[in-house]
C-alpha positions in Angstrom: 13.5 -16.5 -8.6 11.0 -18.9 -10.2 8.3 -16.9 -11.9 5.8 -19.6 -11.0 6.4 -18.8 -7.3 5.7 -15.1 -7.7 2.0 -15.7 -7.8 1.7 -12.7 -10.2 0.2 -14.7 -13.0 -3.3 -13.7 -14.1 -6.1 -15.2 -12.0 -9.1 -16.4 -13.9 -12.1 -16.7 -11.6 -14.9 -19.1 -11.9 -17.9 -17.0 -11.0 -19.6 -20.0 -9.3 -16.8 -21.6 -7.3 -13.3 -20.8 -5.9 -11.4 -23.3 -3.8 -9.2 -21.1 -1.5 -6.7 -23.1 0.5 -5.9 -21.9 4.0 -3.3 -23.2 6.4 -3.7 -22.2 10.1 -0.8 -22.6 12.6 -1.0 -22.3 16.4 2.1 -22.7 18.5 3.1 -21.7 22.0 6.8 -21.1 21.4 7.8 -20.6 25.0 9.9 -17.5 24.4 12.2 -19.4 22.0 13.7 -18.1 18.8 12.5 -19.6 15.5 14.1 -22.9 14.5 16.2 -23.1 11.4 13.6 -25.0 9.3 9.8 -24.8 9.3 9.3 -26.6 6.0 7.1 -29.5 7.4 5.1 -27.1 9.5 4.3 -24.9 6.6 3.9 -27.8 4.1 6.8 -26.7 2.0 8.0 -30.3 1.8 4.6 -31.5 0.5 4.5 -32.6 -3.1 1.5 -30.4 -3.8 0.7 -27.7 -1.2 -0.8 -24.8 -3.2 -1.7 -22.9 0.0 -3.3 -19.5 -0.8 -3.1 -18.0 2.7 -1.2 -18.8 5.9 -2.6 -17.6 9.2 0.0 -18.1 12.0 -0.8 -17.6 15.7 2.0 -17.7 18.2 1.8 -17.5 22.0 4.6 -16.7 24.5 6.7 -14.9 22.0 9.6 -13.4 24.0 8.2 -10.3 25.6 10.8 -9.5 28.2 11.2 -5.7 28.5 14.3 -5.4 26.4 13.0 -7.7 23.6 9.5 -6.1 23.7 10.8 -2.5 23.4 13.0 -3.5 20.5 10.1 -5.3 18.8 8.0 -2.1 19.1 10.6 -0.3 17.0 11.5 -3.2 14.7 9.8 -6.4 13.7 10.2 -9.2 16.1 12.5 -12.2 15.2 9.6 -14.5 14.3 8.0 -11.9 11.9 11.4 -11.3 10.3 12.1 -15.0 9.9 8.7 -15.8 8.5 8.8 -12.8 6.1 12.2 -14.0 4.8 10.8 -17.5 4.5 7.7 -16.6 2.6 8.8 -13.8 0.3 10.9 -16.0 -2.1 7.8 -18.2 -2.5 5.6 -15.4 -3.7 3.8 -14.5 -0.4 3.6 -11.2 1.4 2.7 -10.4 5.0 -0.7 -8.7 4.8 -1.3 -8.1 8.5 0.4 -8.3 11.8 -1.0 -7.8 15.3 0.9 -8.3 18.6 0.0 -8.0 22.3 2.9 -8.9 24.5 3.6 -12.6 23.9 0.7 -13.0 21.4 1.4 -12.6 17.7 -0.9 -13.1 14.8 0.4 -13.0 11.2 -1.2 -13.5 7.8 0.5 -14.2 4.5 -1.1 -14.4 1.1 -0.1 -15.2 -2.4 0.5 -12.2 -4.6 -2.3 -13.1 -7.0 -4.9 -12.7 -4.3 -3.7 -9.4 -2.9 -6.4 -7.1 -4.6 -9.1 -9.5 -3.4 -8.3 -9.4 0.3 -9.8 -6.1 1.6 -11.0 -4.3 4.7 -8.1 -5.7 6.8 -8.6 -4.7 10.5 -6.9 -5.9 13.7 -7.7 -5.7 17.4 -6.7 -7.2 20.7 -8.2 -7.7 24.2 -6.4 -8.2 27.5 -7.8 -10.7 30.0 -4.8 -11.1 32.3 -5.0 -9.4 35.8 -8.7 -8.6 35.3 -8.1 -7.1 31.9 -5.1 -4.9 32.8 -2.3 -7.2 31.6 -1.8 -8.7 28.1 -0.1 -12.0 29.1 -3.5 -13.6 28.5 -6.2 -12.6 26.0 -6.6 -12.5 22.3 -5.4 -10.8 19.1 -7.7 -10.8 16.1 -7.7 -9.9 12.4 -10.7 -9.7 10.1 -10.7 -9.3 6.4 -12.9 -9.7 3.3 -11.7 -12.5 1.0 -13.3 -12.3 -2.4 -16.2 -10.6 -0.7 -16.6 -13.0 2.3 -15.9 -11.7 5.8 -13.4 -13.9 7.6 -12.2 -13.4 11.2 -9.2 -15.1 12.9 -8.7 -15.1 16.7 -5.5 -16.2 18.3 -6.0 -16.7 22.0 -4.0 -17.6 25.1 -6.4 -18.5 27.9 -5.7 -19.1 31.6 -3.7 -22.2 32.6 -4.2 -25.0 35.1 -6.8 -27.7 35.5 -9.1 -25.8 37.9 -9.5 -22.7 35.7 -12.0 -24.1 33.1 -14.7 -21.6 34.0 -12.2 -18.7 33.8 -11.2 -19.8 30.3 -14.8 -20.0 29.2 -15.6 -16.6 30.8 -12.6 -14.9 29.1 -13.4 -16.3 25.7 -17.1 -15.3 26.0 -16.0 -11.8 26.9 -13.7 -11.7 23.9 -16.6 -12.6 21.6 -18.8 -9.9 23.1 -16.3 -7.1 23.5 -14.0 -7.2 20.4 -14.8 -4.5 17.8 -12.9 -3.2 14.8 -12.3 0.4 13.7 -14.5 1.2 10.8 -16.5 -1.9 11.2 -19.2 -2.5 8.7 -20.7 -5.5 10.4 -21.5 -6.4 14.0 -19.6 -8.6 16.4 -17.1 -11.4 16.0 -19.8 -14.0 15.3 -21.4 -11.8 12.6 -18.5 -12.7 10.2 -19.2 -15.3 7.6 -16.7 -17.6 9.3 -14.6 -17.3 12.5 -11.5 -19.3 13.2 -10.6 -19.6 16.9 -7.2 -21.1 17.8 -4.3 -20.8 20.2 -3.1 -22.2 23.5 -6.6 -22.5 24.9 -5.2 -24.4 27.9 -8.1 -26.9 28.3 -7.1 -30.1 30.1 -8.2 -33.7 30.4 -10.3 -34.0 33.5 -10.7 -36.9 36.0 -8.2 -39.4 34.5 -4.8 -39.7 36.2 -1.5 -39.1 34.6 -0.6 -42.8 34.3 -3.8 -43.8 32.6 -3.5 -40.8 30.2 0.1 -41.7 29.3 -0.8 -45.4 28.8 -3.7 -44.5 26.5 -1.5 -42.0 24.5 1.2 -44.6 24.1 -1.4 -47.0 22.7 -2.7 -44.4 20.3 -6.2 -44.8 21.8 -6.9 -41.1 21.9 -10.7 -41.6 21.6 -10.8 -42.8 25.2 -9.8 -39.3 26.4 -12.1 -37.2 24.2 -15.1 -37.3 26.5 -13.1 -35.9 29.4 -11.5 -33.1 27.4 -12.7 -29.9 29.0 -13.3 -28.1 25.8 -15.4 -31.0 24.3 -17.4 -31.1 27.5 -17.9 -27.3 27.5 -19.1 -27.4 23.8 -22.0 -29.6 24.9 -23.1 -27.2 27.7 -22.2 -23.6 26.8 -24.5 -21.9 24.4 -21.9 -19.4 23.1 -19.8 -22.4 21.9 -22.6 -23.9 19.9 -21.7 -24.2 16.3 -17.9 -24.2 16.8 -16.5 -27.2 15.0 -13.2 -29.0 15.3 -11.5 -31.9 13.6 -11.0 -35.2 15.5 -8.1 -35.2 18.0 -6.2 -38.1 16.3 -2.8 -36.8 17.4 -0.9 -36.9 20.7 -1.8 -34.3 23.3 0.5 -31.4 22.5 1.4 -30.4 26.1 3.6 -30.8 28.1 6.9 -32.0 26.7 10.5 -31.8 27.8 12.4 -29.4 25.6 13.8 -30.8 22.4 12.2 -34.2 22.8 8.9 -36.0 22.4 8.9 -37.2 26.0 6.2 -35.9 28.3 7.1 -33.8 31.3 9.7 -35.6 33.5 10.1 -32.6 35.9 8.9 -32.7 39.5 5.6 -31.2 38.5 4.8 -34.0 36.0 2.0 -32.2 34.3 -0.7 -34.4 32.7 -0.7 -34.4 28.9 -3.4 -32.3 27.4 -4.7 -31.0 24.0 -4.1 -27.4 25.0 -3.4 -26.2 21.4 -6.5 -26.2 19.3 -8.1 -24.9 16.0 -11.8 -24.5 15.7 -14.1 -22.7 13.3 -17.7 -21.5 13.1 -19.9 -20.5 10.2 -22.2 -17.6 10.6 -25.6 -18.6 11.9 -28.4 -17.8 9.5 -31.8 -16.7 10.9 -35.0 -18.4 9.8 -36.0 -15.3 8.0 -32.7 -15.1 6.1 -33.0 -18.8 5.3 -36.5 -18.2 3.8 -35.2 -15.2 1.8 -32.2 -17.0 0.4 -33.8 -20.4 -0.1 -33.4 -21.5 -3.7 -31.6 -18.2 -4.6 -28.2 -17.7 -6.1 -26.8 -16.8 -2.7 -27.5 -20.1 -1.1 -24.5 -22.1 0.1 -21.9 -19.5 -1.2 -19.3 -20.4 1.4 -18.3 -23.9 2.8 -15.4 -24.9 5.0 -13.7 -28.3 4.4 -11.1 -29.5 6.9 -8.4 -31.3 4.9 -6.0 -32.2 7.8 -5.8 -31.4 11.5 -2.5 -32.6 13.1 0.4 -31.8 15.4 4.1 -31.7 14.4 6.1 -33.7 16.9 9.5 -32.9 15.3 9.6 -29.4 16.8 11.0 -29.2 20.3 11.8 -25.6 21.0 9.1 -25.3 23.7 7.0 -27.6 25.9 4.2 -27.4 23.4 4.0 -29.0 19.9 2.6 -26.9 17.1 -0.8 -27.7 15.6 -1.9 -27.0 12.1 -5.3 -27.1 10.3 -5.4 -27.1 6.5 -8.7 -26.0 5.1 -10.4 -25.5 1.7 -12.8 -22.6 1.7 -15.2 -23.4 -1.2 -16.8 -20.0 -2.0 -18.6 -18.2 -4.7 -16.4 -15.2 -5.3 -18.4 -12.0 -4.8 -15.6 -9.9 -6.2 -14.4 -11.0 -9.6 -12.2 -8.2 -10.8 -9.4 -6.3 -9.0 -10.6 -2.8 -7.9 -7.6 -1.2 -9.6 -5.6 -2.2 -12.7 -2.2 -0.4 -13.2 0.9 -0.6 -15.3 4.2 1.1 -15.8 4.4 3.1 -19.0 7.4 3.0 -21.3 11.0 2.3 -20.2 11.9 3.1 -16.6 15.3 4.3 -15.4 16.7 6.9 -13.0 17.5 9.3 -15.9 14.0 10.6 -16.3 10.6 10.8 -14.6 8.4 7.8 -15.2 4.6 7.4 -15.7 2.1 5.1 -14.1 -1.3 4.5 -15.7 -4.2 3.1 -13.7 -7.9 2.6 -14.0 -10.5 1.9 -11.3 -13.7 -0.1 -11.1 -17.1 1.5 -10.9 -17.9 3.0 -7.5 -14.3 2.6 -6.4 -14.0 4.4 -3.0 -10.9 6.5 -3.8 -9.4 8.8 -1.3 -6.8 11.6 -1.1 -4.8 9.3 1.1 -4.4 6.7 -1.7 -0.9 6.1 -3.1 0.9 3.8 -5.5 4.0 2.1 -4.3 7.0 0.8 -6.2 8.1 -2.5 -4.8 10.9 -4.9 -5.7 9.7 -8.3 -6.9 9.9 -10.5 -3.8 8.9 -7.8 -1.4 8.0 -9.0 2.1 5.2 -6.8 3.4 2.9 -4.0 2.4 5.2 -1.3 3.8 8.2 -2.6 2.0 8.0 -0.1 -0.9 11.0 1.6 -2.4 9.1 4.8 -3.2 5.6 5.9 -3.9 3.4 8.5 -5.6 0.2 10.1 -4.2 -2.6 9.4 -6.7 -3.9 13.0 -6.2 -0.9 15.1 -5.5 1.3 13.5 -8.2 -1.5 13.2 -10.8 -0.8 14.5 -14.3 -3.9 13.4 -16.2 -7.3 12.2 -15.3 -10.1 10.7 -17.4 -13.1 8.4 -17.0 -11.1 5.4 -18.3 -7.5 6.1 -17.3 -5.5 8.1 -14.8 -1.8 8.9 -14.8 0.7 9.8 -12.0 4.4 10.3 -12.2 7.4 9.2 -10.1 10.3 11.6 -10.1 13.6 10.3 -11.5 15.2 11.1 -8.2 13.0 8.5 -6.6 13.8 5.7 -9.0 16.6 3.2 -7.9 19.8 3.7 -9.8 20.7 0.0 -9.8 17.5 -1.0 -11.5 16.0 -4.5 -11.3 12.6 -6.1 -11.4 9.7 -4.3 -9.8 5.9 -4.2 -9.4 3.5 -1.4 -8.7 0.8 -1.7 -6.0 -2.2 0.7 -5.4 -2.8 1.3 -1.7 -6.4 2.1 -1.0 -7.1 3.9 2.3 -10.8 3.2 2.4 -10.6 -0.4 1.5 -7.5 -0.9 3.8 -5.7 -3.1 1.3 -3.5 -3.1 -1.8 -6.3 -2.8 -4.3 -4.2 -3.5 -7.4 -0.9 -5.0 -8.4 0.8 -4.7 -11.7 2.7 -7.3 -13.8 6.5 -7.3 -13.1 8.5 -4.9 -15.2 12.2 -4.0 -15.5 13.9 -0.7 -14.4 17.1 -0.2 -16.3 20.1 1.0 -14.4 20.5 4.8 -14.6 23.5 6.8 -15.5 25.1 9.1 -12.9 23.8 12.4 -14.0 25.2 15.9 -13.1 24.0 16.9 -9.7 23.2 13.3 -8.7 25.2 11.9 -5.9 23.9 8.3 -6.3 21.3 8.7 -3.5 17.8 7.3 -4.1 16.0 10.4 -3.1 14.1 10.7 0.1 10.6 9.4 0.9 8.6 10.4 3.9 8.4 6.9 5.4 7.2 8.3 8.7 4.1 9.7 7.1 3.2 6.5 5.4 4.0 4.4 8.4 1.7 6.5 10.6 -1.2 5.7 8.3 -0.9 2.0 9.2 -0.4 2.3 13.0 -3.2 0.5 14.8 -4.5 -1.4 11.8 -3.8 -4.8 10.3 -2.9 -3.2 7.0 
């Protein structure tokens, strides 16, 4: 594996500015399985991508009863495929939230792991008057270098005549969604909110032949004023402040499968920009503006849209995926990892091994904190090989340095390259990650049967049920 792809190199932060690149994907996949190659969608084929975080929102993931029950016990095919795609490139899955066909995943480079904290997820059903999850939204919020970001993946009601229902459902989501352990108010109280998904807004008034003629002539601007979402943004107060890039790409719905031809079925649906990505910065009150005017906290977060486009080459569903690539220009409010840790001495399965770690001032430690041993290239936060409780397995404690041990029985006999990660219960994140280190293959000692020892995975898994982390 290329060390440059690991993202484990030291990160030197400019205390005044950090350019954090974010790639948002929305795609109604129409119950299809992942295609073989997502390189262009994820910018892997770009000469310089340097994406720090991916946020991927899917709609209509296969949720037939057999598939859905299987996915409850195991990760769904899309999650597995994406984790396998991202892991060799130095990204891990930080969060995952699913509600029937809605799926929201976040992936981040290793170097940013300790700076993404307070990860919480939630969902809200709006189908069948709130009793069914075929429509609604799944949401994740997190603190990125001290700034509160919220991502909402929505699937709103279909059909031309349901504009008001779409607007009512989204307004209810903004008002109703809350997070466990929330330290701030509602959705719109986050520093920036990204709203995306199959929003199902259509193009009003114009007939299908006119729309297709305009699209074929690349004169998309003639349709913008009749786009239902654009019209609603001018009238609805709760949509004020939501921004979107220009719709300079073909309407992304509705296509024949495996083609770039609009619907040739008997229904002949009108093309529409149903798949959208919008964002909104937190509104600052007049009193807050007066307080911060001219201070060091003024303009500490800006959002720049680099590219907003569709990807016509993907034909697994009747929707084309849409991506938005952003640069978040921010003043980092967190400059140092909350925890620094390292492996002491030579590690192998012939003897117990030591981990040293130190924490920042006012670090909110907990008896539920643990340190996990991960193979380099791990896919997600629960992908540990073994772990040590920071309290139960502690052997020394001081103001500057603490030590815990991992039993020889827990260390992989085959060795390899590993990292250590500190899981903080109160911050809901991996608060520290070590430099990679080698574990030497162990000898087969008397009494050892070659097993790796047992870990109580069920206990650790239970701690993450119902949370994004």
